[in-house]
N, C-alpha and C positions, 0 to 999 in steps of 0.2 A: 471422591466425596461429592455427593449431590447437593442440591439447593437446600433440601430439608435438613440434611446433616449439618450443613454450614450454619443455618439459623438456629438449630438446636444447640450447637456448640457455642454460639454467641450468647444465647440465653444463659448457659451454664457459666461461661467466662467471657464477659464482654471486652476485656482488656486485650489490645493488640499493640505491638510495637509501632507498626507503620500501617497506615491506610493509604493506598494508592488510588486516587480518583482519576478515572480515565483509562479505558482499555484499548486505546490505539496502540500503534507500534512502539511509541516511546514509553507509554505507561506499562505495557507488557514487558518491555526490555528492562526497566528499572525493577519491576516486580520479580522477574527472573533473577536478576543480579542479587537482590536482597534475599530471595528464597534460598539461593545456593549458599549464602553465608549463614544460614540457620536462623534468620530473623523471622519473628512471628509477624507475617505480613498478609494483609487482606487487600485484594484488588476489587474495585467496584466500578462497573461501567453502566452508564444510564441506558444505553441502547445495546447493540451487539458488539462483540469484539471486532476491532478494525473495520467499523462501519462508517467512519467519517472520512477525514483526509487520508487515512491509511488505506482506504479502498479506492481512492481517487487520484493516485499519483500517475505520472506518465509511464510507469513501468520501466523506467530507466534506473540503473544502478551506476552512478557516474560521479566523477570528480567535480564537475561543474565548470566546464571550460570557460563559460562567459563570466564567471565570478572573478577571474583573474584581473579583468579590467577594473573591477571594483577594489582591487588591492586585497582581496580575501585569500591570500596565499596559504595561510595556515588552514583555512577551511578546505581548500582544494586538496592540500596535502593529506589532511585527515580523511577526507572523502575517498581519495584514491587508495589509501591504506585499508579503509573499511570495505571498499569495493573488492579489493583483492582477497580480503578475509572471507567475504561472502562467497566469492568464487570457490574458495577452498572448503568452507564450512557448510555451504548449502548448494552443492553442485547439481542437485536434483531440480532446483528451481531458479538458479541464477547461472547465466551463461554469457560468454563473450558476444558482443554485438559490433560488427564492423560498421563504422559511422562515417558517412561522407558529407563534406561541407562544400556545396557549390560556391564558387568564388566569382563575383561579378565585376570586381575592380582590383587594381593592383595596390595603389597607394591610399585609397580611401580608408578613413577611420584612424589613421595614425595620429593626427592632431587631436581629433575628438577623443580618441582613446586615452591620450595623455591627460587632457583636461578632465575627463571623467575620472581617471585614476586619482587626480589631485583634488577631486570633489568640486571642480569649478563649473560643471554643467551636469544636468540630469537627463539630457535628451538622448534617445537612442539614435544610432546612425549606422550606415552600411560599413561593414568591415572588409577591407581589402586583403589581398594575398599576403602582404607583408605582416599585417596585424595578426592574421590567422596563423601564419608560419611561426611568429613569435610565441603565440599562445600554445601551439602544439609542441614547440620545442621545450617550453617550460613543463608541459604535461609529461613529455618523455623523460625530462631530467628528474622529475619528482618520483618516477617509477623505475629509474635506472637500476636500482639494486635488486628489484624483484623480477622485472622483465618477464612478466607472465604473458604479455601480448606483444604483437609486433609494434615497431616504431611507426610513426606516421609517414605517409608518402604523398607527394603531389603528382597530379596528372595534368597534362596540358589540355587545351580545349578539345582537340581532335580525339585524344585517348578517352577523355571523359564522355564525350558524346557517343563514341563507339561502344562504351560499356553501358551507358544510360541514355539511349537516344531520345527518350521522352523528356529529358531535362530542357529547361528554357535555353534556347540556342544563344541567348545573349551572354552566357557564361564565358569567363576567360580561362578558368581552370577549375580544379577541384582538389580537395585534400581529404585523405582517408586516415582515420585513426581508429582505435578500438576502445570501447567502454563495455558496458554489460547491460543486460535486461533481466527482469524478474517475471517469470511466467505467472505467478499468482501471489502477490504480496500478502493477501489475507491468509493464505496457507502458512506462510512463514510466521505470521502472528500467532496462529493457533499452535504451531509446533514449538515456538518459544514459550507460550503459555504452558503447554504440557510439560516442557522441560522444567519450568519453575515449580509446577504442581508436584512433579515427581520427587522433589527434594524432601517431602514429608508432610505430615498433617499440620505443620506450622504455616504452610503456604495454602491460602484459600483464595478463590476468585468467583465473582458473580457478575454475569451480564444481566441486563434489564433490572438493575437495582440502583438505588440512589442514596448517597450520603447527605443527610440534612442536619443542620444545626438549629436548635430552637432558641427562643429568646433568653433562656436561662444558660445557654452555652452547652447544653447536652447534645450529643450526636446520636442519630438513629439511622439504621439502614432500612429503606423501604423497598420491598420486593414488588416489582411491577408485574410479575407473573402470578403470584399467589395472593398478593395484597398483605403479606405478613410484614410486621415491623419489629425490629430488634434493636436494643440499645447496644452501642459500641463505644469503647473508650480508648481512642488512639493516643499514643504518646507523641506521634509525629504524623503529619499528613503531607503527601506529595500530590500536588495539583498537576496532573499530566493531561489536561483536557484540551491542549492545543488551542484552537481558535476560540474555545469556550472558557479560557483561563479566567478572564475578568468576570464573566457571568458566574462561574463556579466560586470564585473568591467572595462574591456577594453573599453566598449561602454558607461559606466555610469560615468566614472571619467576622468579628464584630465590626460595626461601622467605623469606629475610630481607627481600626488597624488597616483599613482598605487604602490602597494607593491610587495614583493616577493609572490610567489604562496601561497594561503591560504588553498587550498584543494588538495588532492591527492587520487582520487577515486580508488576503487577496484571493479571489476565486479563480481557479483554473479549470477550464472545461475541455473535454475531449470528445471526439467522434470515433466510433468503430465502423469502418466502411467495408462492405463486401463487394469488391470490384476486382475481378481477375486481372484486368489490364493494368490497374494501378498496382496490385500486388506484384505482378511479374515485372513491372517497370523498375521496381526497387532492387531487383536482383539480390535479395537477401540482406541488403544494407538498410540502416537507418539513414534517412536524409535529414540532416541538421542544418536548417537554412534560415535565412533572414527574409521576412516579408518585406514588401516595398517600404514600410514605415520603419524598418530597422529592428523590429522585434523578432525574437527567436521563436521558431516553430520547429516541430519534428513530425516525421512520419516513418513508420517502420512496420514490417510484417509482424502480425500478432495473432496467434492461434488460427491461422488460415485466413485471417482478414488483415486489415491495415488500421493501425491506430494513428490518429492525427490530432495534434493539439499544439499548444494550448493557449488559453487566454490568461490575463493577469489583471484582474479588476478588483478594486476595493469593495468590500462588503461589510455590513454592520452586523447582520444576523447569520451565523453559520448554520442554523438549524435546517433550513429548507432550500438550500441552494440547488439550482439546476441550470442546465445549459440553455441560455435564452436564444431566441431566433437570431438576434444580432450577433451573438457569439458564434453560432453555427455558420452564419453567413461570412463572418470574418475568417473563420478557419477554412471554409471552402474557397474563399477568395485567395487566401495565402497558398492553398494547394494549386489553384489555377495559375498562380504566378510562377511557381517553380516547375509545374508539369502542365503546361498550357494546352496540350493536345488531348488530355484525358478528361472526359465528361463524367461527372458524378451525378447520378439521378437521386431524387429524394428517397426512393425505396432502397438505395444502396446503403443508406445509413441505418444500421441494424441495432445500434445502441449508442447512448450518449451518457456521459457522467461528469459530475462536477464535484470539486472539493475545495476546502478553504485552507490555504497555506498559513500556518500559525507564525507569522512574521512578527518581529519586535515592533512595538508601536513606533510609528514614524509619520512625519508630516511631508515627506518627500513626494513631490508631484509625479515623479516617474517611479512606478512600483518596481521596475527592474533594478533600481539602485538601493532598495531596502536590503540590508544585510541578511544573508541566509544562514548565518552562523547560529549556534545555540549557546545558551548559558542558563544558569540557575540562580535564583534569588530566594532567600529565606525571609519570610515575614513573621516576626514574633509579635503575637497579640499583646496589647498593653495590659489587659487583664489576664486572669488565668485562662488557659486554653493551650492546645497543642500548636507548635510552630507549623507553618505551611511553607513547604518548598515548592516554588513554581518553576516548571520546566518550560523555558521560553525559546521559541524559534526552532531551528533544526530542519533537517531534510531527511527523507526516508533512508538514504544510504548510510547515514551516520547513527542509526538508532542504537547500535550496540555501544558505541563510545559515549553517546549522550546518556544512555541508561547507566553506564559505568560511572560517569561523572556525578550524576544525581545520587547514585547509590553510595559512592564514597563520601559525599557531603553528608548524607544521612547517617552513615556508619560513624562518622566523626562526631555528630551530635549525640548519637546513642552510646558513644564510647565503646564501640565495637571495632574489630579489625577484619579486614578482608581475608577470607580463607581460600577462595576459589576464583580463578580468572576465567573469563569467557573468550579470551583472545583467539584461542585455537579450538574452542569447543564446538563440535559439529552440531548442526541444527536438524532435529527430526530425522527425515529420510536421508540426510547427508551422512549419518553415522555409518561407519563400515562401508563406505561407498566403493563399489567394485572398480577395478581397473578396466575390466571388460564387462560392459552391461549385457552383452549378448550371452556370455557364459552364465552370468548371475541369473538372468531371466530363464534360461534353459534349465538350470539346476533347481531354481525355486519352483518353477512350474511342475517339475517332476516330483518334488517333495510335497507340494501342497495339493496336487491333483487338478490345478487350474490349467487351462490350455496356455500354450506359449503366447498366442496372440493376445489373450486376456491379460496375461502376466505383463506383457510389454506395455499395455495401456495403463495398468496399475503402477508400474515402475515409473512411467513418464509423469504421472500425477503425484506420486507419494515417495519416490525414491525407494530406499531399502525398507521403509515402513510398509511398502506394498506386500511384503511377506506376511505381516500380521493381518492385513486386510484380506489377503488371499485365503489364509487359514479360516478366517471368519466366514468368508463366502462359501468355502468348501465344507464347512461344518453344519450346513443346513440346506433346506430346499430353496435354491435360488430361483428367481423368476425374471422374465424379460420385462423391460420397460419400453415405452415408445421411442426413446433414444437408445439405440443399441450399444452405445459406448458405456452405458451404466446399467447396473442390474439392481434388483430389489435388495439383495444382501449387502451390496456396497453402500447403498443409501441408508440402510438400517444401521450399518456400522457408524456412519457419520452422525446419524441422529442420536445414537446411544452414547457415543464416546466424545462428541465435540460440542457439547452445550448448545445444541440446536433447540430453539424455543419458538421460532416463527419460520414460515415458509421461505421468506427472503434470506434468512441465515443460510439455508441449504442451497438455494438456487443462485444467489448472488455472491456468496462468500466462501462456502465450503466447497463449491464446485465453480467451474467457469462456464456453465451452461448459458447464463443470461448474457454475460459480457461478450461471449464468442458469437452471439447471434443465433445459437442453435436451439434455444428454448422454444418449445411449441406449447400450445394450449393443452394438448393431450398429455405431454410430459408434465406440465404443471399440475394437472388434475391427478395424475397417477402418483406423483410425489406427495401431493397434499393428502391423498388417501392413506399413504404410508405413515405420515406424521400423525394424522388424526387417529389412526388405529393405534399407533404406538403410545400416544399420549391420552388416549380414550376421550377425545373431544366429542361432545354431543353435536348433532347436526347444526344447531344455531351457531356454535363456536366455529365449526368448520366453514360455514357460509361466511362468517365475519372475517375469518382468516383469508379466504379466497378474495373477498372484496378488498381487504387491506393490501394484499399483494398486487392485485391488478391495478389498484389506484396508484401504488408506488411505482410500478413499471410505467404507467402512463405519464404521471406527473414529473417524476425524477429522471426517467430514462427515455421518454418519448417512444415507448413500445406499447402500442395499444392492443386491445382485444382482437381487432381485425388482423393485425400483424402476427400475433401469436397463433390465431386460427389458421392463417395462410401457411404457417410453417408445419401444420399437421401432415400435409403430404410429403414435405421434406423429411419429416421424422420417419415416415413409412419407407422412404428410400434408404435412410440410415440403417433401418432394421433388416434390410434384405441381405 
């Protein structure tokens, strides 16, 4: 169902059971849950799907080792359960990640950990070997029945430096355990959305659209693409806007029903670094370390580069966050502390990104102490109008269980019962996932006519959904693009089937071209031509879209026109 059909349907019948506001990972999750129960549900996202915090996470799928000292045992247990479910349900995008913690002290952190646990201090401090051993033992205990990954192990100083010789030689030992990472979180968002939409015509979704309430209490949907406006009459509203919850409530609720602020977001910024020495020094592990001030930082191999982060800074406006020079310097300083012999040049930073963690409102001076758990609260307007359920807090790993919680509360209000569970439901290309990927690639290449090398690329990106995309590629005259890893028909498939409305939708979220530092100006222009042709954009609109994208890359991600132009030669090398 396309945009025009959705708006035509709303004009004929504006009543919907539930309107979900916010198309990040949590909004999409609750949308999917409700759609699978047969609820008439409409998802409305002001920008693109998974374009806010859901595109700016550290790419970790984890239990949250450091939350143990906050006493958030239930959250850690739930996160580990959901991590393991994602490893099973989305094996094409979520994979185990060996994680190593450099240890610089033995007893440090014990007393501080106790008083932090009791809530008597908010200050971060260095954690020693005993404190880390205790946390990892709890981690192992919480996953003992599933045992999907190895238990933790310690290495002494000599063995640690033998394996990671670039580490700060002041270390005493190291501890290695396993969590997981996600290749492309935005892709999981799209696949969850498609799963919800597949439930039937009662499930509808719009990106670049906004739900507004007028002074009379009537709701309308405003389409930012066409300018069309349609009346909508929701019986129930779910506010899943994350860091925007209080801002959204101001337009969803009458003034007398608004409460004190529900969220108080913090900004997390990350760098993508292209440095072979740094990547090789990690030996395939994530290094989960404490900076000199006691704050947690991470670095791990990501799409041929290295992801490093993150910061944790309070912000008031989540709309235009970006990585500041001070944050970049802090991240690089932390990197120089843990790997002192590796020099990072400015040109090694190929991408930067920031997002706002939607944390519960708190006056705590130390942001690391703010709870990472999630909960829902329902606000009933004093006057006539739909109740608004607010999804507060949460972390990316627990999106399924958070969506399940919000959906169950909604079903209770609607006097409906749950018919389908998503606990073991595969996501997108995780369906019918093969035991042997090599055999699957070989067989699918033979049946679709796509080369085995191309099929392997598609399988890595889309899992078993690669077969559908390969058939689409083989069903027409394909063409080359400046980046040889992608072709014209693959891009056309994404444009036609994945709600692409702007150039950044495709280059930042439907693919990993931008974040991996592989995007060139030639590739940008070629993909822009494809979208402009598909959507029949006139030259002025094409020019405006080009300017919009280049401004976004410069201001949000610090990738300017000169950098994109310099990568044109790199693109020629890929194509050989």
